NUGU-775296 format. One record per residue (C-alpha): x, y, z. Coordinates in steps of 0.001 Angstrom, whole numbers, plus 500000, padded with zeros to 6 digits. Layout:
N
XYZ ...
This chain:
548
517133639638687213 519657641173689493 521987643665688025 525602643715689204 527228647070689444 531003647290689031 532963650220690349 536319650930688831 538952651772691366 541740653799689831 545100652224690057 547444653899692450 550709654634690792 553791654597692937 556702656447691509 560114654905691882 562532656998693894 564961659050691804 568581659530692790 570407662795692295 574143663429692308 574838665514695324 578186666539696916 576523668311699789 575270667069703133 573755663642703766 570149664822704285 570079666468700859 570435663095699099 567343661507700756 564719660749698021 561187662100698317 557923660246697516 555009661685695578 553186662666698770 556215664473700222 557131661696702677 560629660388702923 561416656852702058 562959654797704783 564271652197702384 566148652920699215 566400650122696690 569659649694694862 569994651098691396 569426648534688625 572302647819686305 572616649886683184 572252646811680929 568773646118682270 567521649566681369 566683650501677817 567519653808676237 563874654869676294 563100653890679846 561720656684682037 564221655910684762 567141656682682469 565602659947681366 564831660884684937 568386660105686022 569835662164683200 567647665138683920 568600665452687582 570561668674688304 574048668573689816 575201670663692726 576420673922691141 578848675014693866 580544671629693932 580982671591690175 582506675084690193 584890674063692924 586014671051690908 586532673194687816 588639675699689765 590769672920691221 591315671419687765 592219674852686380 594754675445689160 596309672023688651 596520672660684923 598159676125685189 600258675865688352 603252674576686407 603058677268683706 605493680220683912 604349683831684234 603602685359680811 604623689018680291 601688691234679418 602247692650675902 599903695582676638 600826696894680112 599372700319679333 595880698776679140 596057697498682713 594651699455685588 597176701001688016 596313698407690641 596866695449688333 600166693729687796 602183694189684580 602604690417684428 599775687969683813 600015685500686663 598754681969686085 595243681087687197 593682683022690038 596959683604691902 597683687091693276 599980689294691126 602542689857693884 603449686249694472 603287683146692319 602748679561693381 606514678923693421 607118681531696140 608584684161693821 607769687851693631 607413690279690769 609729693319690820 609969696020688151 613331697749687654 613795701006685731 616889702327683972 618059705915683493 616121706306680234 612808705454681905 612464701966680455 611532699150682821 612122695425683061 610014692945685023 612006690379686994 610751687417688994 612855686925692128 612656684745695242 611869686200698638 615443685862699914 617202687650697037 619447690502698147 620187693732696319 623633692475695319 622194689288693780 619579691246691856 622261693581690480 624280690559689385 621192689207687614 620545692510685842 624193692760684802 623957689292683271 620669690001681477 621775693429680173 625271692276679107 626990694938681204 630545694983682502 630534693608686035 632878695919687959 631035695651691314 629854699254691054 626206698646690103 623564699480692668 619822699291693226 618298702667694087 615044703252695963 613462706257694264 610476708322695466 609586710843692719 606808712666694596 608945713237697686 612099713859695673 614092711239697626 616382708370696704 618867706106698422 621154703292697403 620192699913698855 622849698078700791 624048694840699242 622642692673702039 619127694173702069 616256691978700885 614543693476697858 611114692064698707 611139693619702185 612132697008700808 609441696823698148 606806696062700801 607609699355702575 607483701471699397 604541703513698146 602678702908694906 604510705750693149 607976704565694241 610264702522691999 613629700780691796 616402702214689608 619432700373688266 622503702586687969 626183702990688758 627390704052692198 631176704272692494 631043705876695956 629286702959697641 632450701729699398 634910704473698501 635225705564702154 637032702302702920 639698703173700332 640059706891701109 638562707675704536 640214711088704925 638175712477702033 634902711365703591 635667712143707249 637423715508707699 639142716123711019 636964719062712072 633811716880711930 635150713865713864 635016714453717617 637211711529718657 638426708363717035 641411706129716706 643886706436713874 641913704027711662 638462703719713162 637041701965710068 639113698850710799 638179698764714497 634946698300716381 634977701814717842 632735704421716274 633565708115716252 631197710952716965 630307713188714051 629575716788714940 628869720007713114 626281722613712180 623283721643710049 620204723450708838 617030721797710112 613518722414708869 610809722629711494 607934720179711148 604962721864709507 606881725068708748 608808726479705819 611562728068707885 615030726595708438 617213727085711492 620890726336712034 621637724032714976 624622722063716255 624158718300715913 625856715090717043 625622711700715376 626246708729717618 625444705043717481 622354705638719597 620920708242717227 621032711790715897 620932714554718517 620736718327718381 621935720721721060 619361723120722466 622097725375723872 624853726273721459 627427723490721121 626807721961724536 627101718170724831 625467717857728233 622655715280728297 620108717855729479 620808719976726385 620604717116723848 617396716333722001 616921713074720079 615865713700716491 616027710259714881 616775706657715770 619185704892713436 617662701430713735 614167702417712615 615154704948709935 616943705281706622 618863708226705223 617934709592701789 619410712071699351 617051714937698490 617292715563694751 614864718530694601 615679720194697923 616252723815697033 613269724015694668 610700721948696542 611582722663700161 613204726077699955 616479724794701410 619266727353702084 621793725251700075 621721722470697493 623230719859699833 620065718530701444 619302715088702872 616598713668705106 615890710850707546 612780708826706789 611233706318709257 610804702771707988 607265702335709290 606001705695708094 603341706235705474 605637708310703296 604150711694704157 606121714915704144 605461715652707819 607206712404708843 610509713378707216 613349714994709137 614744717478706600 618402718505707013 620800720594704954 624612720890705001 626960723700704028 628856721806701313 629041718428699599 631832717097701808 629770717706704969 626681716047703504 628710713034702388 630256712741705856 626891712756707631 625302710240705252 628306707893705281 628525707960709084 624799707194709295 625328704042707222 628354702982709278 626625703459712616 623510701580711484 625068698527709807 628557698413711324 630718695462710306 628152694311707715 629238697126705384 632847696015705617 631824692452704803 629877693698701780 632979695578700660 635222692518701008 632996690026699153 633777691325695600 637480691475696408 637461687871697590 635676686775694414 638147688769692325 641095687136694048 639589683686693601 638910684237689903 642359685699689268 643923682631690893 642363680405688222 642260682776685225 645618684581685404 647835683484682487 651071681889683652 654117681874681344 657291679918681816 660225682309681665 663597680961680387 665510683502682467 664247682535685930 663636678871685168 660266678942686949 656690679981686330 656022683712686571 652639685416686528 653095688712684730 649494689908684483 647991691689687447 644794693668687882 646352696384689999 646967699790688455 650653700055689344 651763696675687959 652050697416684213 654563695393682190 656034696499678857 655536693995676032 656698693781672428 654207692561669798 656269693375666689 657119689709666068 654926686665665627 654817686035669393 654552688700672070 657372688965674560 657920690748677871 660509693573677694 662705693014680720 665439695547679958 664441698866681659 666149700996678978 664356699171676186 661038699356678038 661403703125678497 662177703705674825 659204701518673827 656940703544676097 658132706830674557 657607705447671059 654122704249671949 653298707595673504 654253709477670328 652522707051667962 649190708852668243 650732711972666587 651463710146663353 649105710889660532 647278707720659496 645530707253656164 643371704419654900 644730702770651755 642956700418649392 644463697358647719 645528699407644693 647388701896646867 644946704802646468 643389706744649329 640204705418650830 637042707321649841 636194707590653559 638149710606654741 640039709979657957 639110713277659563 635398712616659068 635760709227660761 637606710707663738 634862713266664294 632158710629664911 634029707595666242 633388708590669878 629594708434669584 629470704733670489 631518705170673667 629766704789677015 631385707921678455 630027710164675683 626628711670676548 626037713849673508 624372717237673710 623413717542677366 623392720662679509 625844721614682226 623220720993684902 622428717559683483 626100716576683650 626179717667687306 623156715510688047 624669712414686425 627958712864688299 626138713257691619 623948710209691037 626849707887690252 628933708976693252 631285711934693441 634596710083693579 637918711175692144 638263710402688450 634562710111687614 634105711706684184 632007712109681057 632300713912677718 629616716073676147 629130718543673324 629912722152674252 626927724487674384 628930727633673702 631008726189670833 629255723510668707 632605722316667276 634156721810670716 633607719271673496 633667719457677286 635259717021679736 633316716956683027 635486715590685839 634990715078689574 637891715730691967 637690716098695763 633879715993695518 633870719033693250 632787718975689600 635064720713687107 634749721295683366 637567721318680766 636956722410677191 638345720303674346 639046722505671326 639673721355667734 642853722528666022 644097722050662465 647615721011661468 648734720040657944 645135719856656801 644076717447659564 641848718145662553 643208717369666020 641674717684669484 643521719254672368 642767719889676004 645773722158676718 645598724729673878 647429722602671337 650370721442673457 649121717848673276 647089716873670193 644951713802669553 643393712546666326 640100711607668035 638422711719671438 639027708036672117 642792708585672021 642376711622674261 640473709642676888 642885706705676749 645859709057677152 644444710791680236 643449707463681745 647182706693681968 648565710224682382 647213713045684514 648655715835682338 646927719152682969 644036717483684812 643847717338688624 643627713515688486 643486710656686003 640286709563684311 639193706449686215 635422705885686213 633286706653683148 629695707715683745 627748704902682105 624043704856681305 622778701384680347 619294700655679024 617626697550680423 
C-alpha cells in the first residue's frame, strides 16, 4: 500500500495598501508593501457603505497619523482668521508685563507695535504721571493726536495743547511740531522716552509778538517783518558751549543760519576760514534741558542742546549750549525752528485761525436790530469787541447809548463789593456761612494749584510757555492764610501776594493792600482778567494741568 504524504504550504497573506492623510510632498504618500517594496498600482478606496464598523481596513485608516506641521499651520490660520477682526483689548494688569512687552494685548500672534489694520500703539502721559494707551494710524500728525486727546479728556480746545517728546535720563524735552508724524518720532525714541500731553502757549507766540522773541542786538540783518517774507535773518550772540567729553564750558561767539549753526574760532569774525560748523539743522532737533545746571554743571539755568535724529541717544552725541538769559535762549530755539521748517510753521499757525473763522461764520448768533433795519452780528471772539448788555428784563438787550453803557459798567464793577448772604425760604440766614464758602470755592478752578513750592510754580510756567499773562494761584508758604499769584511778563516770572482782610465781620481778599477787595479768589481772577490794575499785564492764560 502506498502512502501519500501531504505537505501543507502556508498561505501567503498579502496586506492591502493603507492610505495616510498627508499634506507634504508626493513621494511621502506612496504606500509600502509588507516586504518594503513600493506598489506601482494603487487600487481605489472602497466606498464607506461597503465597509463594516469592525473591518480592519476602517481601523487601519482611522489609526493613521496626520502630518503634524500641516495641522498646526491650519490651526494657526484658523486662529488668525477668527481673531483678526477683534479689537485690541487693554491689559488690566500692565505692571505684570515685562518691560519689553506691550501694555495692550494684541489679537493673535500679531506684533505689539502694529495691528492687522495698520495702526500703532502709542502711550501718552499727563503731568500727574498717569498714562493712556491710544491706537493711531501711521499717518496721524501731532496736531490730530492732540485733538483726539482733547476730545477723549473733555478739555477745552483752545489750540494750545501740544505733544512733548520727553527723555528723563538725558533731561531733555521738546514740543513736537503740528505736522510731525507721531509714529516716526516714536521710532527714533529710546525705551525710556515718553510722550507728554500738556499746554504750550508759546508755540506760535512769535508770530503775534516777534519783537519779544527776536531782540535787535541778536538779529544781524533782516527786513522790517521777516516772519512774513521768505528771507531769513542771521542770529548772532555769545553762548556757552560744553566740550565733548569734558566738564568745562567755554564762551564762544556763534551764528545761526539756514545752513547750520556755526561758531567763530577768532573772536566775532564772520570770515569763512574762522567759522566752524557745529550742527546741521536738517538732521537735528533742538531740545530744552530741564536739569542743566544740576546734571551738566552749566554756568546758568538757560541751557538747551542740539540732538541728532539718527543718534543713539548718548550724552556724547549732544551739543550742549547755554545762554545768558531766558530771552536769548528763546531767541535761539525759535530761530532754529524757523530755519528748519520755514513756511510750514506759518501754515500750522494759520490752520486753527481758519477753522475758527469758519466755525464763527456758522455759529455766531445774528440778531435783527430795529434801529438799523438789517441783521447785525454783535458777538465777536476778539478781546477788544465787548458789547454792553442789559439782562434785568425778561429778554436781554444791547445797550447802545454810550452814557448808559458806561454807567452799567461802573455798576457792574462795584457789584462785587456788596455783601451777599444766603437766605432760606423762611427768610432766615443759611446755615452755610458765606465766608466759609468763599474760602474754598477756588479749589475746583483749573488755575489753582494748591500748596506747591515757588520752584514748582516756576517749572510749570516754563513748561507751558513763558508768554505774557500766563498765571497760576497757589497757597503762600510764608503765610498759610494768604495766597500767591504767579505771573509771567516779558519772559520773567513774578509773584504777587494776596492777603486776607476783614471788614464788617467779613473776610475779603486783596492784591493791593486793601485798596481793591474781593469776596473770593474767583472774583479776583475775573477782575484782573479784564483790568490790569497793579499788575504789569492782564491775566490771560491759566496754567492748566489735566489728567488723562
